[in-house]
C-alpha positions, 0 to 999 in steps of 0.5 A, spaced: 207 902 830 199 901 830 194 896 827 189 896 821 187 889 819 183 885 814 177 881 816 180 874 817 175 870 813 175 874 807 182 874 807 182 867 807 177 866 802 181 871 797 187 866 797 183 860 796 182 857 789 176 860 785 172 853 785 174 851 792 172 858 796 168 856 802 161 858 804 161 863 809 161 860 816 161 867 820 166 872 821 171 870 826 171 875 832 178 876 834 183 881 838 186 886 833 193 888 834 193 896 834 201 896 833 202 891 827 202 893 820 196 894 816 197 887 811 201 883 816 196 877 815 196 878 808 203 877 808 202 870 811 197 868 806 201 870 800 207 866 803 210 861 797 214 855 798 210 851 802 214 846 806 212 839 809 211 840 816 208 835 821 203 837 826 208 837 832 212 842 828 207 846 827 205 847 834 213 849 835 212 854 829 206 858 832 210 858 839 216 861 836 213 866 831 208 868 837 213 869 842 217 873 836 211 878 835 210 879 842 218 881 843 217 886 837 210 889 839 211 889 847 217 893 845 214 898 840 208 899 845 212 900 852 217 905 849 212 910 848 210 910 855 217 910 858 219 916 853 218 922 859 222 918 864 227 917 859 227 924 857 228 926 865 233 921 867 238 923 861 236 930 861 235 931 854 232 935 849 225 933 845 230 932 838 233 926 842 227 923 844 224 923 837 230 920 835 229 914 840 223 912 836 225 914 829 232 911 829 228 904 830 223 906 825 228 909 820 231 902 820 225 898 820 222 902 814 228 902 810 230 894 811 223 891 812 222 889 804 229 887 804 228 882 810 222 879 807 226 878 800 232 875 804 228 870 807 225 868 801 232 867 798 236 865 803 232 861 808 226 864 812 228 860 818 236 863 818 234 870 817 229 869 822 234 867 827 239 872 825 233 878 826 232 875 833 239 875 835 240 882 833 234 884 836 236 881 843 243 884 843 241 891 841 235 890 847 241 889 852 245 895 849 239 899 850 238 897 857 245 898 859 246 905 855 249 910 859 247 916 855 242 918 849 247 917 843 248 910 845 241 909 846 239 911 839 244 907 836 242 901 839 235 903 837 237 903 830 240 896 830 234 894 834 230 896 828 234 892 823 233 886 827 225 887 827 226 888 819 229 881 819 224 877 824 218 880 822 217 879 815 220 872 816 216 870 822 209 872 818 212 868 812 214 862 816 207 861 818 204 861 811 209 856 809 208 851 815 201 851 815 196 848 809 191 852 807 185 849 811 189 850 817 192 857 816 186 861 818 186 858 825 194 859 825 193 866 823 187 867 828 192 864 834 198 869 832 193 875 831 190 874 838 196 873 842 200 879 838 194 883 840 194 881 847 201 883 847 200 890 844 194 891 849 198 889 855 205 892 853 203 900 855 200 897 862 207 893 863 211 898 861 208 903 865 208 899 871 216 898 870 217 905 869 213 906 876 216 901 880 223 899 877 227 903 871 226 905 864 232 901 862 228 894 865 223 895 859 229 893 854 231 887 858 225 884 857 226 882 850 232 877 851 229 873 856 223 872 850 228 871 845 232 865 848 227 860 847 225 863 840 232 862 838 232 855 841 225 853 838 227 856 831 234 852 831 231 845 833 224 845 831 222 850 825 223 847 818 227 851 813 223 854 807 224 859 801 220 862 795 222 858 789 219 864 785 223 870 788 227 874 783 234 873 784 238 878 788 237 883 793 236 891 792 241 893 797 242 900 793 234 901 793 234 900 801 240 904 802 237 910 798 231 909 802 235 909 808 239 916 806 233 919 804 228 918 809 234 919 814 235 926 811 228 928 811 227 926 818 233 929 821 232 936 817 225 936 820 227 934 827 232 939 827 228 945 825 225 948 831 231 949 835 236 950 829 232 954 825 232 955 817 238 959 817 242 953 820 245 950 813 244 943 816 237 944 816 235 945 809 241 941 806 239 935 810 232 936 807 234 937 800 239 931 800 233 927 803 229 929 797 234 928 792 235 921 795 228 919 795 228 921 788 234 917 786 230 911 789 224 912 785 229 913 779 233 906 781 226 902 782 224 904 775 230 900 772 232 895 778 231 888 776 229 886 783 226 892 785 223 893 792 217 897 790 215 895 783 212 902 781 207 899 776 203 897 782 202 905 783 198 905 776 192 903 779 188 909 781 186 905 787 192 902 790 195 909 790 189 912 793 189 907 799 197 907 800 196 915 801 190 914 806 194 909 810 200 914 810 195 920 812 192 916 817 198 912 820 201 919 821 195 922 825 195 916 829 203 915 830 204 923 831 198 923 836 200 917 840 207 919 841 205 926 844 199 922 849 204 920 854 207 927 855 200 930 856 198 924 861 204 924 865 207 931 864 201 936 864 196 932 868 201 928 873 198 921 872 203 915 873 206 911 867 201 905 869 195 910 868 197 913 862 198 906 859 191 904 861 189 909 856 191 905 850 187 899 852 180 901 850 183 902 843 185 895 842 178 892 846 174 896 841 177 894 835 177 887 837 169 887 839 167 890 833 171 886 828 165 882 826 161 888 825 166 892 821 167 886 817 159 885 816 159 892 814 164 891 809 160 886 805 153 890 806 156 897 803 163 896 800 169 899 802 169 906 799 164 909 805 167 906 811 174 908 808 171 915 808 166 915 815 172 911 819 177 916 818 172 922 819 170 919 826 178 918 828 178 925 826 173 927 831 176 923 836 183 927 835 179 934 835 176 931 842 183 930 845 184 938 842 178 940 846 180 938 853 184 942 858 189 942 863 183 941 868 179 936 864 178 929 868 181 923 865 175 920 863 173 926 858 180 928 856 183 921 854 178 915 855 172 918 851 177 921 845 180 914 845 174 910 845 172 915 839 178 914 835 178 906 836 171 906 833 173 910 827 178 905 826 174 899 827 170 902 821 176 903 817 180 896 819 176 891 814 176 895 808 183 898 808 187 891 807 181 888 803 182 894 798 190 893 798 189 886 796 183 887 791 187 893 787 192 889 784 192 882 781 192 876 785 199 874 784 202 881 786 198 881 793 204 879 797 208 885 794 202 890 795 201 888 802 209 889 803 209 896 800 203 898 804 206 895 811 212 899 809 208 906 808 205 905 815 212 905 818 214 911 814 208 915 816 210 914 823 217 916 822 215 922 818 209 923 823 214 923 829 219 928 826 213 933 824 209 933 830 215 933 834 217 940 830 210 943 831 209 941 838 216 944 840 215 950 836 208 952 839 211 950 846 217 955 845 213 960 842 208 960 848 214 960 853 217 966 850 210 970 850 210 968 858 217 971 859 214 977 856 210 978 862 214 984 866 211 982 873 214 975 872 219 973 878 226 972 877 225 965 880 219 963 875 223 966 869 229 961 870 224 955 871 220 957 864 227 958 861 229 952 863 223 948 860 225 950 853 226 945 848 224 939 852 217 936 854 219 934 861 216 939 867 222 939 872 221 945 877 225 944 883 223 948 889 230 948 892 232 955 893 226 958 890 219 960 893 214 955 893 209 960 890 213 962 884 215 955 883 207 953 882 206 959 878 212 957 873 209 950 873 202 952 871 205 956 866 209 951 863 204 945 863 199 950 860 204 952 854 205 944 853 198 943 853 196 948 848 202 945 844 200 938 844 192 940 843 195 944 837 198 937 834 192 934 836 188 938 831 194 937 826 192 929 827 185 931 826 186 934 819 191 928 817 185 924 818 180 928 815 185 928 809 185 921 809 177 921 808 178 925 803 183 921 799 178 915 800 172 919 797 176 921 791 180 915 789 176 909 792 171 906 787 165 904 789 164 897 786 157 893 785 160 886 785 160 884 792 165 879 791 170 885 790 169 886 797 170 879 799 176 879 796 175 874 790 177 878 785 183 875 781 184 881 777 184 887 782 179 892 782 182 897 777 182 892 772 175 889 773 172 896 773 177 900 769 171 903 765 167 905 772 168 912 773 171 914 780 166 914 785 161 910 782 
């Protein structure tokens, strides 16, 4: 998953009582974690049920929650880099590789809100420990999986563990630290999480190059053991006394079935085709289950997603922007390792370095982007930022097979990072300002879930678009009457997979090189087409902000000081003014 965050001092002041809001002492500059969900820090600030936690215990709280975040963020960032190696080693089609990511994302998206609700009711420490144990055991199963089916199953279980540990770890920080110390605690947690996300691709690439892809999953248990021990011995238990009773299991299962059916249909579409009954059936079932989920939520006593929040024009718009922007980022970042490793032939370690400027730029510019929010408000950055992100994806699409590492990858990722740095502060601030203050935590959780769903859909859609384009390009090459028999065999073998494997055994070296160049050119063309799709989604996000985000004249709105929500305070203001 990727990161859009709020400027820390604004989020802190948003949650301070009106008579005690501190004067601004300067924005806190920190690294921003591009793998975290949009409103993680706001989830910490919104945690209810504070516990009496001694200073010594708070240190243990930070150690345990930081290590837990490191586990989840490193895992999310290293797996993408390992995908080409997994596909090659297990000799699987693109659809299977998509499910290696989407099995995890599907479970995470479906149970993320359940994890937070369970922690509020049954104890955050208890659910946190359960989540870490599930995640660690599933990671071992991933590392030992002999085939892709077991790997996908283990990844799905891993996602359930992450859905329990992530929201509970955030709420534990919020409940354990008093208001005066919470900002520093968030800064520590965010900094270490960002470092983990930054080194994750580098570490994953090094492991893939020098060890084996299975080893990337075996890192997690070694980090999980101290987390479990610290949580069991030193973390205080906390609950939310105001949490509604009951867990919305039917809603969660409807989401699981609906998202799963929709993702299955999209992933199967390129190979099976529309005429295969399983594809339209899965899509129809997915849509029906998601419609049933909305119907259920409108009547549930303790809904996962209170639908009345979407009556806010701004809240609906900012979630639509999150969906579009996260889809663009998730889909593009899924394909980048294949472009780097398979098309251009770079090592996995060098491929991992591409993502480093993204984190660094967002961290370095976090103070500047927060000040920009104060000066011009949220609307303009939410239009300009995604438009710049779209430019970065267009630069990815404009590069060729022979383009250098600097031009084809580092320049575009710098542009994308700059666009996200402009977008990062206003997105979360707009989410929490769009609803009444007592619903800020729920709104943040929904926005986080929307970001995960965006990644789920993006990998399904981008994979389908890229694979269809790749297969069509190969079919066009196969029509060449001058193509040798050896070359034809190699090209036909490349269908359905993004792994370029052209063994020279029994084949002419000239024909092998010709076929390899053809396959690389076809895959590069298909990936660049997907990058144009990412650019279009980012531009659609900018348009969404232009039409749905209102420009307010009250500076306190931009600084998160609106107790009613921007829609309530500016109900009479026309859109765009």
